[in-house]
C-alpha positions as CSV (number, residue, x, y, z in Angstrom):
1,M,94.4,87.6,105.8
2,F,97.2,89.8,107.2
3,A,99.3,86.8,108.3
4,A,98.9,85.0,105.0
5,L,100.0,88.0,103.0
6,Q,102.8,88.8,105.4
7,Q,104.1,85.2,105.0
8,R,104.0,85.4,101.2
9,A,105.8,88.7,101.3
10,A,108.5,87.5,103.7
11,A,109.1,84.4,101.6
12,A,109.6,86.7,98.6
13,G,111.7,89.1,100.5
14,I,109.2,92.0,100.1
15,P,108.8,94.4,103.0
16,L,105.3,95.3,103.8
17,R,104.1,98.1,106.1
18,N,102.3,97.0,109.2
19,P,98.6,96.2,108.8
20,P,96.1,98.5,110.5
21,P,95.4,97.6,114.2
22,E,92.0,96.4,115.2
23,P,89.9,99.0,116.9
24,T,89.5,98.8,120.7
25,T,86.8,101.4,121.2
26,C,83.7,99.9,119.6
27,C,80.6,100.2,121.8
28,G,78.7,97.5,120.0
29,R,75.7,99.6,119.3
30,G,76.1,99.6,115.5
31,C,76.8,103.3,115.2
32,N,76.8,105.2,112.0
33,G,80.5,105.6,111.2
34,C,81.5,102.7,113.5
35,V,85.3,102.3,114.1
36,W,85.0,98.9,112.4
37,E,83.9,100.6,109.2
38,G,87.2,102.6,109.2
39,F,89.2,99.5,110.1
40,L,87.7,97.4,107.3
41,A,88.4,100.2,104.8
42,A,92.0,100.4,106.0
43,A,92.3,96.6,105.9
44,E,91.1,96.5,102.3
45,Y,93.5,99.3,101.3
46,W,96.4,97.4,103.0
47,R,95.4,94.1,101.2
48,Q,95.3,95.8,97.8
49,E,98.6,97.4,98.4
50,A,100.2,94.1,99.6
51,L,98.8,92.3,96.5
52,L,100.2,94.9,94.2
53,M,103.6,94.6,95.8
54,L,103.5,90.8,95.6
55,E,102.6,91.0,91.9
56,G,105.7,92.9,91.4
């Protein structure tokens, strides 16, 4: 998803901020408040922001 939106933005000459980095500290135990939950929320926010910028 990140790469596809970054390609579309680059082709349109629209600068996007960097997407959120994937977490590296997950323990794999399915914790409440897992780092992946935060990442997915940040990724969705980034996607929405990128789509708004692409719509112009």
